[in-house]
C-alpha angles and dihedrals in degrees: 000000000000140000128225130227100226125033087026096227124156116224132199125201105198117220116239100200138282109328094359098097122211139317129237119301117273127197105237094178126008122207110232109245093238098050128101096230119128139161098026106205105190137197131162142229140140096262097164095047097236098127099257136090123273128193125242110197134194127202140196090257092061096249121139119218139191124211111189123216111235094176126055139281093266096037103033121190117185130207119219123284116284122184117248109238133234096196106309095337132083116260111250145158127200100267143349104002123209104189127192124182112223137142092250094165096043098233094126095254119105112251125196121237113192126194118202149188093267091062092252131127117210128199123219110186114220122238125207093243090064098256127103142242114247111279127264128197109243086211111042095021087222119134119263112248110200089200093061115109121220094269092050097046091046091051088057093053100043097087090047101041114155102163120043121223125020148272101059126206113193143191133170134226140150092260099176101032096243094129092257129108115244129198125243116195133191120195149174120238139155116266116249136209126176091358093302129109122241135197100259117099115222135176134219136189118227129192115210112196113215113235 
């Protein structure tokens, strides 16, 4: 499964079985031609508890959307994008969101972690009513303000920078088998030689072990 920058369609390549590869690309969720959506970063989870897989979608604006599956696990059919909610407000980070659903705090309710353009990761704790607590940066511990532009959000993070570069993509796993979820982070940054930046953009993967 992957999302496209523009148009912001979301695609699925069905698996054909062990050693058989993948079937032709299918459009899971098309972006309306007249919408403002772009760069659909996509992950999956059963957010509405009905036994099938829903889509959690990021966007260049920093917004986070849910597309519910009204079909089945084998024949999915998705509704349009609806904003996930922080109270009565839409969930948002400053710029270019990459959201993943995961029970980060171990309370049995799915939370949302969001990597973004400023090289931050924000934690939105899930609530049983399907909404989320206000976001908090995992790195700076400061609250997420959806009104912050890129410059202001990055300035808040600079003294607490953990990952260099920008445009984070994230995943979770118990990397060191200690019973706690750790954070895997991919980034973009300028290549360096002899301590100086060069024009080439490179990407690295970091493992952040949870303490």
